[in-house]
N, C-alpha and C positions, 0 to 999 in steps of 0.2 A: 113432089112439088114444093114441100116445105124446104127441103135441102137446097133445091135449085134457087128458090127465092132468097134463101139465106146467103148463098154465094153471090147472087146478083147484087144484093145490097151491100156486100162486104166492102168493096172498094170505096164507095161514097162514105161509108162509116169510118174507114181508116183515115180518109182525108179530113173528115170532120174532127176526128179525135186529134189529128195533128195540129188543128187550129187552136185547140184548147191550151196546150202548153202551160199548164199550171192552174187548173180550175179549182183546186181545193182552197177553202177559206173564203170568208165573206168579201175580201178585197177583190176577188175575181168572180164573184157570184153572178154579176150581170152577163159577162161573156159566157160563162158556163151555161146559164139559163137559156140564152139565145140559141146556142148550138145544140145542147143536149135535149132540151124540150122539143125543139124543132125536129130533131132526129127521131125522138119517140113518137111524135105525131106522124111523121112520114112512114114509120114502120107500122102504124095502125094501133099503137098501144093506148092512145088517149081518145076517149069518146068525145064527140062534139061538145057535150055539155060541160066538159072539163077544160076546154080551150079558154085561155084567159083567166084572170083572177088568180094568178099564181101565188099571191101572198095570202090567200084565204086558207084557213085551216081545213084539212081534208078529213073526210069521214072514212070509217072502216070499209064500208061498201064501195066507196069510190076508189080507195087504194087497192082493194082486192080486184076490182074490175081492170085496173091497169096491169096488175100482176097476171090476171087471167089471160089477157091478150098477149102479153110477153111470153108466157109459158106455152100458150097455144102455138106461137110462132116458132120457138126454139126447141121446145120439148113437148110436142103434142101428146106423146104417150104418157106423160106425167101429169096431165091436166086433171084427171079424175082423182089421183092421189092427192094433189094439192087442194082440190075442192073439199075432199074429205077431211084433210088435216086442218083446214081453215073454217070448217062448218060452224064453229062456235061464235064466230065474229064476222063472217064474210058478208052478211046482209045487214049488219048493224049500222045505224045512223049516228052512232056515237062519234064525237070528234076525237082525233088522235093527237097524242104528244109524240115527240121524236123518240122517246123511249119505246112507246108502243110500236112505232114504225120500225125501229131497230129489231124488235122481237119478231114482228110479222115478216120482215124481209128475210130474216134468218130462217124462219119456218119455210118460206118459199124457196130459198136456196137449197135447203135440205130436200124439199119435195122434188127438185129437178136434178138431184144427184150431185150437188156441189158441196157436200158435207164431209167427204171422206178425207179431207186434208188434215183435220185435227188441229189442236192447239198444243204447242210443245211446252209452253211455260204455264204451269198451274199456279200462277201468282195472281191474286186479286188485282184488278186494274187500279184500284185506288192507291195501292202501294207504290205505283209509279208516279203519283202526282206530287208536285212540290208542296211544301207547307203552305197552307192557306187555300189550296185548290182542291175541289171535290169533283171526281169524275162523274158522280151520280147526282150532282147538285140539282135541286128542283124536282126530284122524283118523289112522288107521294107514296108509291108502293101499293096504291089502291086502284087496281085495274081489273075489274070483275070479269071482263071478257078474256083475260089472260091469267086467270086465277091459278093455273097449274104451272106457271113458268118456272118456279123454283124447283119443282119436283119432276119435271118432264122426263128427265133422263136418270132419275134415281131408281133404277129397277134392275132386276137380275139379268134381264135380256141384254141390256147395254153393258152392265158390269162384266159380263163374260164375253163381250164382243171386242172388235177392234177399236171401238169408241169408248172404252172404259175411262179414258181421260175425262169424259164429261161428268162422271160421277165424283170427280175430285173437288169440284166447286160448282156453285150455282150455274144453271143453264144460262141465266141472263148475262153472266160474265162472258160466256162463250159468244153470245150474241153481241155483246159490247166489243169483244175482240174483232168480230167480223165487221162491225160497223166502222171501226177505226183503222182497219187495214189500209195502208196508203203506199203509194209509189212516189218516191222523190223525183222520179223522172217526169211525172206529169201532175203531181200534187193531189191526186184523187183519193178520196175516201167515199164510202157509200153515202154518208151524210157529211156535208161540208163542215170544216172547223170554223170557229170564229177567229177573231184576231189574236186571241190568246191560245189558240190550238186546243180549244175545248169543244166537245160535241154538243153541249147544251141539251141534254136529253130531256130536261124538264120543260123545254119550250114547246110551242105548238108545232106540229108537223104540217107544213104548208103544201099546197098542190105542187109548187115548184120543187120542194124537197122530195116529195114522193115520186114525181115523174123522173127527176134526175137519178134517184136511187134505183129505180126500175131499169132505166136505160143503162146504168152502170152494171147492174146485175146481168142484163142482156149481153153486155160486152164481155163479162166474165164467162157467161155460158157459151158464147161462140168460141172463146179461147179454150174451152173444154169440150168442143164438138169435133168429132173426127169423121172422116169419110174415106172411101176407098182411095188409096194413095194415087192410083192412076188417074183420078179425076182432078188432081191438083195441077193447075196449069201456071206457068211462070207469068207474072204480071209485069215484068220489065219490058218496057215499050221499045219500039224501033227508034223513037226519038232519043231514048236513053242510050241505046246501043251506038247510035251515031255520035253522041257526045263522048262515049267511052273510047271510040276509035280515034278521037282527037287528043286523048290523054297520053302522057309519056309511056313509051314501051317499057315493059318489065321483063326480067329474066332472072333465073336463079343465081346467075353470076353477074348480074348487072341491075341490082336493085336501085331505084331512084333514091335521091337524097331526102327521104321522107322525114317529116317532122310531125309525129303522129300523136294520137290520143285514143284511149279505149272508151267505148260506149258504156254507159251504166248498164249493169246486168239486169235484163228484164226477167230472167227466170228466178231472181231472188227478191223482186219487189214485194211479192207475197204469193203464197201458195194458192190463193183463190183465183188468180188470173187477172184481177183488176189491175190496170196499169201496165200490162205487158206490151202494149203497143208502143212502137218507137214513135218519138215525137219530133216533128220537124224543127221545133225550136232548139232542141239539143244540137242538131246539125247546123242550124243558123248560128248558134253561139260558137261552135267549134270553127266554122268557116270564118266568122268575124274575128276570131282570135288568131287566125293564120295557119291552122292545122290542115295538112293535105293528105292525111292517112288516118283511117279509123279502124280499130280492131273491135270486132263484135263478139263478145263471149256468148256462147250458145250452150244449151243442154239438150240432150236427146229428147226428154219428155216435153220440151217446149214445142216440139213439132210432131211427135209420134205417140201413139197410144200403146202403153204397155211395153213389152220387149219385142217389138216387131216394127218394121217399116211398112207394113201392109195398110195401115190406116193412119192418115195424117190430118193435121189441123189446117184447114184452109185459111183461117184468120191469121194464124201465126206466120204462114208463108206470105200472105198478102201484105202483112206489116213489114216483113223483111224485104220483100220486093220493093215496097214503097221507099224504105230506107235507102236502098241501093240507088233508086232513081233520084232521090233528093241529093245524094252525094255526087252523082254524076253532074248535076246542075252546077255544083261548085268545083268540079274537078278534083274531088276527094276520092282517093282509093279506098276500097273496102276490103278488109281481111276477115273472113269468118273463122272463128276460133272455137273448137269444141272443148268446153271446160269440163263437163260432167256427162256421164252416160252409165247405163247399167254395167257394173263391173269396174267403174273408175270414177272417182270423185276428187276434186281439187282440195276441198276443205272437209272431207268426211272422215270416217273411220277407215284407216288404212287396211284393216282386216277385210274390208269389202272390196278392195281394189285388186280384183282377180284377172283383170283384162289380159295381162301378158302371159297368163298361165291357163286360160280358160278358152276353149275352142268356140263355145257359144257366144261369149262376149266379143271375141275377135270377129266372128261372123257378123254380129250386129254393128260393130265398128266399121267394117267394110261396107255394109249395106247403107249405113248413114251417109258416108261420103260418096258412095256410088249414086245415091238418090240426089244429093246436093249437086254433084257434077252433072247429072242429067238435067236436073231442074234449071240450072244456070248455064247450060252448055252454049247458049247463044250469047252470053255476056262475055266480052273479051277480058283477058287477064289484065289489060291496062286498067280496068276498073275493079276487078274482083279476083282475090286470091284466097287460098285456104291455109290456115294454120291448123294442122291435123290434130294436135292434142296439146292441151296446156300442161306444162310442168310435169312431165312423166316421172313416175317414181315407183318404187317397189313397196314392200310392207316391212314391218319389223321382223317378220319371219323369212322373207325372201328378198334378196337384193336384186335389183333390176340391172342386168348386164347389157353391154353394148350389143352382144350377139342376140340376146332374147328380144330386146327392144327393136333392133333393126329388122329382125325377121317379121315382126308384126307390122311395122310401119311399111315395109316393102309390099305387103299384101294390099294395103290401102293405096299406096302410091300407084301401083300397077292398075288397080281397079279404077281409079280416077282417070288415068291416062287412056284407058280403053274407051271412055266416054268423052273425055275432054282433053285431047292430047297436049294442048298448049297451056293448060292451066298452071299458073304459078302456085307452087306449094311450098310451105315453110314447115319444116320439121323442128320441133322443139328439141333442144339439146338434152343430154342425159343428166337429169338432176332437176332440182326445184329452182334454186337460185344460182346464177352464174354457172350453169351446167357445162359439162364437158362436150366438145364436138363429137358427133356420132360417127365413128370410123366406118361402121357398116353401111352408112348411107352416102359415103364420099362420092360414089360414082352414079348415084340415082338422079342427079340433076334436079335437086331440090335445095332451096336455101335453108339455112338453119337460124334459129333464134332462141332467145332465153329471157327470163326475168332478171333484170339487173338492179335489184334493190341493194342499198348499202347502209343507209342510216337506220338504226334501231329506233323504235318508238321513244319519243321524249329526249332524243339526243340533243344536248345543249351546246355542242361544240363541234367545230370542223376546222382543222383536222382533229382526229382523236386516235385512240389505240384499241387494238383487239387483243384479248387473251382467250385461252381455251375456257369455255363456259363450264366444263366439268372438272372437278378435282376430288381426290380421295384422300382421306386422312392418312392412310398407310403410306402415301407418297409425299406427304408434307402439307404445309399450309400455304395460302397466298400471303406473301410478305411484301410490304411496301416500306422502303427505307428512305429517309430524308430528314430535313429539318422542318418539323410540323409544329406550328405555334398553337398555343392554347386558343380555343375558339374555332380551330379548323373543323369543318364539317365532313363527316365520313358517311356516305350513303351506300348501303349494301342492298342490292336488289336480287334476292333469290327467286328462282322459278317457283310458281305456286304448286306445280305438280310433282316436285321432287321434295317430299317430306324430309325434314331433318332439323337438327339443332345447330345453330351457328353461334360461335363465340368470337367476339372481336376484342383484342387486347392492344393497349398502347403501352409500350415499354414494359410488357408483362402484366400490367394491371387491366383487369376486365372492365371494359366500358360499355359492353352490350352483349345481351344473350337473347337469341330469337328462336322460338320453336315454330317452325314453318309447317303447318298442317291445317286441318279444317278449323282448328281453334287457335289460330295464330295469336301469340302474345309476346310482349317484350318486357324486359325487366333489367335490373342491375345497371341503372344509369342511362338506359336508352331514352333519348329525348327527340321528340318531333320538333319541328319549327315552332309549333304552338305550345310546346313545353310539356306535352303529355308523354308518358312512358308507354309506348304501344307500338304495334306494327300496323302500318297503314295498308289496307287491302286496295289493290288497284285492279280494275276490271280487265286490264290488258294482259293478265296472266302472270303477274309476279307481285311480290311484296316489296315495299319500300321501307327500309329500316334505317332510320337516321340517328346518328350520334354526333355529339360535339365533344372534342377533346377538352378535358378539364385542365390540362397543363401541357406544356411543351413536351414533345417526345421525338424519338429518333426512329421508332419502328412501329408500324401497325401490322398486326398479324390476324388473319381471318382463318378460323378453323371450323371444320364440320365435326362435331363430337359424338353424335348419337348413332346415326346410321353409317357413318364413315364415308358417305357419298354426298357431295354437294353439287349444285348446278346454279349458276348465277346468270342473270340477264346482263348485269353490269355492276361496276363499282365507280363511285365518284368521290373525289377528294377536292374540297373547295375551301379557299381562304382568301384573304385580301391580295395575296401575291399571285395566285394561279388557280386555275380549275383544271383538273385532270379527269378525263373520261376513259374508262376501261370497259369496253363493251365485250360481253362474252359471246363467242361464236366459234364452234368447233370446226366449221367449214373454212374459216379464214386462218385459224391457228389450230393445227392438229396436234401439236406437241403436248403429250399427256401430263408431263410433270407440272404441278402448280407453279405459277410464275413467282419469281423473286425479283422485284423491281426496285430501281432507285429513281426517285423523283427529284429533279434538280430545282434550284430556286426559281428558274424561269418556267417551270412546268414541263420541261422536256423529260421523257422517261427512257431509261435504258434497262436492259434485262441481263440477269446473270447468265441465262442461257438464251442466246439470240432467237432460237426457234420458238420461244414461249411468248413473244411479243411481236406485234405487227402494227405499224403506223398506217392509219387510214388517211390517205391524202390523194392528191392528184396523181402522184407517181404510182400509187397502189391501183387506181382505176386503170391506168395504162398497163400495169403488170397483169391485172386480171383479164385484160383483152388479148394478151399475147398468144395464148393457145388457139384462140379463134382466128386471129390474124394469120398465124403460121399455117393453120389448117386450110384457111381460105386461099392462101397463096399457093399452097402445094396442090390442092385439088380443084382450084378455080371455082370456089363456092363463096357466096356472100352471106354475111351474118346480119342480124337485126336484133336490137333490144326491143322485145315485145311488151315489156312492162317496166316502168321505172317511176320515180317521183319521191316526194317527201311528205310524210304524214302531217296532218294539221297540228300535231303536238310538237313538231319541230319549230323552235323559235324562228321568226322571220329572217333575222340576219344570218342565222345558220343555214336555213333553207336556201337563201339566195347565194351565199358563198359556195355551198356545196353544188348547187345546180349550175353555177357558172363554171366550176372546174369540171363537172361531169359532162356537160354538153360541149365544152371546148375540146375535151379529149375525144368525144364521139366525132366531132367535126374533123379533128386532126387525123383520125383513123378511118374516116369515111364510112361510119356505121350509122344507118338510119335508126330512129327510135320512136317509141310511142309511150307516153306517160299513162299511168293508170288513172281511172276516173275517181270521182267522189272525193274522199278526204286526202288523196295523194296529189291532187291536181290544183293548179292555180284557178281553175274554173269550177264553179259549184252551183247547183240549184239552190236558190236562196232559202227554200223551205228547210233544208238540212240544218244550217246553223240556227235559224229561227226556232225551229221545233225542238232541237236538241237543248237549246238554252232554256226554252220555256218549260219543257217537260222533264228533262234530265238534269238541268242546271249545268250543262256542259258547254264550255266555250269553244266553238270550232273555228273562230276567226282569229288570226294571229294579231297579237297586241302590237300596235304601232304601224300596222299595214293598212293601206287604203283599199276599200272594196267598192267597186262601181258596177252598176248594171251594164251588161253587154247586150242583153236582150231583156224582155220584160221580167223573166223569171230566173235568169242566170246572172250571177255576179262573178267578178274576177278580182283576184288578188293582184292589184296593180303593180306593186313592186316586184313580185315574183314573176308575173307575166312579162314584165319588161326584160327580165333575164332570158326567158324563153324566146321572146321576139328577137333578141340580139343574135340568136342562133338559127333563126328561120330564114328561108329564102326570101 
């Protein structure tokens, strides 16, 4: 009965969540209160005597009564365990602070089995706070009813278990992490931020705070609730299917001229489940911006329990069903994309990526798409397609060949066709970025697609140049020849994971030496812009080593002297006459010999060996597309750019110039595209730049660009969006 009631209430809950569209923070508190408190009341979590007076400070007994009702609804088998763990305070009339609420909510979460996720970073939360801000401000540390909070998990049993991470720092810090977990997609945390993105744990815990936190914990719980997979029914309505049938027809060799966008990844918002529901406001913002295609990154464990498709999450499917229905209302095509699964990860440790050599993983891969094909078999391809796997790749030990990849993909393609014969499928090309057309799938009647990124992080120039990122002392140095005036700035960006010692010389005189390792240091004339001799660590995975030429010179020579092997993200040379950007990328320049280059007075670069240099410009984009265009013409197969865009670290003028060239080439070649979400897009949830700036001191908005609201919680880079709109239908 409990399970049936849970499923019956699910659809109304998803719709209500969709109305929130950014409930975190005091600025949205009234909208959040109306919807979430009402939902908690309808679910029976709030006793009559707690209706109203939502600004009043709540008592322990009152908070526990709300938690009791929620746990009885979603995890009745855990109710006694919760009552036992809360015995010390559950009947107390003491008034609660938000700090005490944080701790009790975490106790409740653990009692219903939501504690297995763990915290990856054993770093005290206060270390993330900017100067002058205190995460624990206002906390007295005198809470008699929670006297054991510091020591709760300092014991042998936990230290020898999977939860040993809890012993690394106080339990309250784990509770703090739990309370502040948020989704940029809907702005939620268990306790709302204030306008400065602080949780204000020293303040009173109000009834409204408490009720909303319990409703959000319920939302988390149902997203970690599984039932027999055969009980999961598709929630896409007949009205949605009727709308889908009016949308443009699609085929593997006749893709529409889509101008698309990826949806923010719900499986990464946080591992507790809060915020994984798709939000209508995101679709509203995309539709208002003119996008007519969305790609939805998925992960296996978003929908299924463990390594099996036998038990599925009704809430996850209901939210995805709702997303598809919203898109149909706007005439937006939806493409489901499998990003991660047991045996394959996009951003994980490649050693775990055994999919293409492991029969059990392949069986799971087939089962996933068979289930999806069956679940959505009534939804026409006009509205819904499948991108079978994101950015396929091998491991350091095993190269993924066309033959191996094709054999696995054919199993999935045939399995989908058995259930849904007309389903449009897109197979990602072989490789991570600008992959190669898959020869083995040429006759399988599937479209192909790939990630088409080009600009490296912080690229300050378009066009620019590529060199091979790897060089070895035995093969020579990277040499730059030209007329370099005193004051010319030379910036070397070595990869952080390739330890080594780099020496930079100007006409034979050393101007910089950098030891790139865990204790990076600079010496011998290395100067930052601020005038300090050091190496600047950058979180993006490389060091930034800046030098200024003390006098005119004709040659700059970069050597790796200790390990003999160097790897660079890039090199920049800047003065009043020119700026030259040399980005390192072995995929675009495979020539192994270190580049010997000449930089002209106008900033144009030539190479002693032509193969060691490549100019990144509009012509290069066209050149990169040629293998796909030739393959498509030969085998009657269409291609699509599944991911593209420019990171927020790219200056606005560079981002606009590049995007104009990029999209105009796609138009000329007839290739549809979809830009990536978040910091690669002109569209962004406003909480991202606000919270990044407040908490991390990091500026996510481009200097000189205008940002306007397109919906209540989504803002758009007006200048960059104008470039996109010029290439939309």
